[in-house]
N, C-alpha and C positions, 0 to 999 in steps of 0.2 A: 351611684350603683352601676349605671350603664358603663361608665368608664372603668370601674373596677372589674366588671364582667368581661369587657373587651380586653383589658390587661391580662386577666386570668387566662382567657382563651389564647391570647398571643403566647403566653408563657408555656401553656400546655402543648401548643402546636410547635414549639421550638425544640422539643426533645430530639435526640439523635435517632433517626429511623433505623440505622444500621444496628445500633445496640439493641433496639427493640426486636428486630428480626432475628438476630443471632440468639438472644436469650429465649425468645418465644419458641424457636425451632428446637433448641436444646431441651427446654422443658417438655415439649411434645414428645421428644425421643425418650425422655425419662419416664413419662407417663405410660407410653406404649410398653416400655420394658417392664415397669412395675405391674402392669396389667397382665403381661405375659408370664411373669413368674409368681403369680398370686397363689399357685398351688405348691410352692416350695415350703419346706418346714420352717415355721416361724414367720412366714409371710402370709398375708391375706389381702382380700380386696380392700380392707381398711387402710393398708399402706398406700394403695392407689388413691383412695379418697383423700387421705391426709395430704399427700403430695399435691393433688389437684387443688385443694383448698389453700395450701401454703404458697403454691405458684401463683394462684389468682390474687391472693392478698398481697403477695410480694410485688407482682406486676403493677397492681393499682397503686401501692405505696411508692414504687419507683417513679411512676408518672406524676404523682402528687408532689414528690420531692423535686422533680424537674422544674416545677413552677415556683419553687422557693429559692431565694438567693442563698446559695450555700455559704457565702461569706458572712451573712447575718448569723447563721448557726455557729460557724467556726469562731468568729470574733467575740460574740457575746456569751457563748456557752462552753468554750473549750475547757475552762477550769472546772465548772460543775460536772462536765462529762468525765474528766479525769477522776474526780472524787467518786462519782457514782461507779465508774468502771472498776476502780480498785476496791471499793466497798463490796460490790457484788461478787467479785472474784474471791475476796476474803470470806464472805458469807458462804460461798460455795464450799470452801475448805472446811468450814465449821458445820454447816447444816446440809451440805450437799449429799446426794445419793450416788453411790458407787455404781459404775457400769464396768464389770470386770474388776480390774485393779485401779481404775481411774475414778476419782471422786469429782465428777464433772457435770452433774445434773442437779438442778433445783426444781422441786415440785411444789406447786400450789394446788392442793387437792390432787386430782388426777392429771392436771395439766403440768407437763414438764418442759423446761427449756434448758438449753446448753449455753450458759453464759459466755463461754470462751468463743463461741461462734459470733455473737454480737460484739464481743470485745475486739474482734478484728477490725471492725469499722470504727469503733470509738477510739481504738489505739491509732489507727491510720490518721484519723482527723486530728487528734490532739498532738501526735508526734509531728505531723506536718506543720501545725501551727507553731510548735516549739522550735522546729528547725527554722521556720520563717523568722521568728523572733531573734534567734541566734544570728541568722544572716551570714555575713562574710566572716564572722568570728568563729565559724564552725571548726577551723583547724587550730584554734587556740585551746590549750589544755583545759582551762576552767569551764568555758561554755560547752565543750565537748563532754566534760564530766557530767554536767547537768543532763545532757541527752542520754548518756550511758545510765545514769541513775533512773531517769524516766523509763527507759526500756527495761532496765534490770528489775524494777519493782513489778511491772506487769508480767514479764516473762517468768520471773521467779515464782509468782503466785500460780501461774499455769503449770510450771514444772513441779511445784509442790503438790498439785492435785494428782500427779502421776501421769499426765497426758503429754508424753514425750513428743508424739507426732505433731500436735498443735504447737507445742513449744518450739519445735524446730522450724515450723512455718513462720512463727513470729520472728525468730532469729534471722531467717532468710530475708523476709520482707524488710526488716530493720536495716540489714546490710544494703539492700537494693535502694532504699530511700536515702540512706546516708551517702551512697555513691552518687545517686542522682542529684544530691544537694551539693556535691563538690568536695566531699571529704578526701583528704590526701590518701593516696594508695599506700603510703608507708604505714598508716594506721591499720589498714586491712592486713598488711603483711605481719604487723606486730600482733594483731588479734589472732591470725592463723597460727603463728608461732606459739602464742600462749595456749591456744587450744590443743596443739600437738603435745606440748609439755604437760598440760593438765590431764590429758586423756588417761594415762596410767593411774592417776589418783581418782578420777571420776568413775572409771569402769567398775571398780569393786562396789560402788554405791548404787549401781543400777540393779533393778530387780533381776532375778535369774531369767524370767520370761523375756525381759527386754534384751538381755545379753544374747539369748538364744535366737530371738527374732533377728537381731543384727547379724549374728554369725551365719545363720542359715538363710537370711534374706538374700545374700549374694551367692549362696550355694544351696538352694533348696533340695537338690538331689542328695545332699549329705544326710538329710533327715526326712525322707519322703513320707513317713508315717506319723511324723510329729510336726515340728514347726515348719517343715517344708511342704506339708500336704496342702495347705490353703493356697499358696501361690501356684503350686503345680496344677491344682484343680482349676484355678483361675485361668491359667494358660491353656489347659485342655478345653475349657469352655470356648475360648477364642478360636482355637483350631477346629473344634467340632462344628462351629458355625459355618465354616467354609467361606466362600466369597459372598453369598447372598443369604446365609442363615438357614435355620431349621423352621422358621415361621413363628408366628405369635404363640401358637400352642405346641410347638415342637421343642426339641432339645431334651437333654437328660442330665448333663453334668451340673447345671445350676442347682438342681435339687440336693446335691451333696455338698454344695459350696456354702460354707458359713459366711454370713454377711453378704449374700448374693444381691441384696437389695441396696446396700449402702457402700461399704468399702470396695466391693467387687461388682458394682453395678455395671461397670464397663465390660467386664467379662460376660455378664448375663446378656447385655445388649448385643455383643458380638455373636453369642451363640444363637440368639433369637433372629437377628437381622443381618448377620454376616460381617466379615471384615470390611466390606464396603461401607456399612453403617458406622463401623468403628473409625474408619479413615475420615468419614464425613464429620463425625463428632470431634475428632482431633483438629480438623481444618476449621470447624466452627469456633472451637475454643481458641485456636491460634489467631483467627481473624478477630475475635472478641478482644483478646489481649492486645493485639496490634492497634485496634481501634481505640482502646482505653489509653494506650501510650500516646496515640495521635491527638486525642482530646486534650491530654495533659500538655502536649507540645503547643497546642493552639490556645491554651489558657492564658489570659492576660495577667493573671495573678500567680505568684510563686506558690502560695498555699494550694491553689487549685491544681497546679502542675504536680506538686508533691503527693497530693491525695490520689491522683491518677496513677502516679508511679507506684505508690503503695498498693493500690487495688490491683493493678496489672501484675505487680510482683507476686502478690498472694495467689492470684489465679494461675500464674505461670508455675509457681512452686508446687501447688497442689495438683495441677494437671500432670506435671512431669513425675511426681512421686506416685500418684495414684495409678497412672498407666504403667509406670515402671514396676509396681508391685503386682499388678494384674498380669504382666508379662513374665513374672518370676525373675525380675532383674534387680529389684530393690527391696529392702526390708519392709515387712507389713507393719506399719506404724499407725494405722487407724486414721488416715487422711482421706477425706471424701473428694470425689470428682465434682467440681462446681456445676450446679444446675442439673446434674445427672443422678447423683447419689440420693437415696431417700433420706429425708430428715427435715422436719419443719423448721428447726432453728437454722440449719445450714442453708436451705433454700431461701428463707425469708431474709437472712443476713446478706446473702449474695445479691438479692434483688435490691435491698437497701443500698448496698455499695454502688450498684449500677445506677440507682436513682441519683446518687451524688454526682456520678459521671455525667448523667443527663443534665443535671443542674449546671455543672461546670461548662458543658457544651452550650447550653441555652444562654448563659450569662456572659459567654465570651463575646457575643454580639453586643450586649449592653456596654461592656467595657470598651469594645472597639468604637462604638458610636461616641462614648464619652471622650475617648482620646481624639477622635476626629473633630469633635466640636471645640475642643481646646485649641 
């Protein structure tokens, strides 16, 4: 028992302190923002409490996961994880509850979860293992086809739910993982060409609101009282904050901004605490992404490296898209800002991902010693 306790303490003490600092500061900024906008329509102190609980649970889970050998989970459970992932996404299509036009929530009584948020981690884990199994055969047509089928099933189920934003995140992180695994650039060129050719056929099948979001996402001034209103208000929030913000109880634009607590939390943060706080948030997220890539580079196992690439890719895509739409430069597609936007599923999922990165960092030492002993 004593040996077990010592081993557990060693594992828990070997997590990456930088990851812990970055995520803890980001969560603190999120909580301050949610407390500051508690008087906005549709927002209450309950949102602050939920975010606090989700952040605390997520932080604890990430530290627990850091003490578990991630390879044990990946090697033994990757097939069951795929099955559960696909089953839950399919069940969401059948029994899920719609939020707007997206059927993306499952409720057990009053408790609701967004399965696509947790599917990000399960997909990154299983796709990394699949790529590792394929290995150097990745540029051969048949092995690559199995990877495309794997990705296609998961992404297809998400797109069928109507959640175009999350679907695009999955497509982006898939491309980043395949690039990191050494897929020939000719395949990317062929995929890009196919996408361009398919666009005229896909466009008519998008919902009208999705089409308008895309059209006016790049030109919100063209419809300032319709689809352009939200991103323009988001940008006004940022500019109204000035350099150091209107204060915890100050500001006004956030009260008129739909989704000021989640999709446009960055805008609310900037109005409350200023552009300086916004820049700090961007720097923290950038540092977090770089650190995750670094942990992947230091991993002694290919699967660990690919998991880090996938997680860093997801964080990077969501950060760029979310801040882009808050600045009225990219379409509003319902993508949250990691660790900042309100959402129990989103925050818990993000912390679980970081937990795996902690584990990869912790166990790179183990694999290093094993290699040295040999």
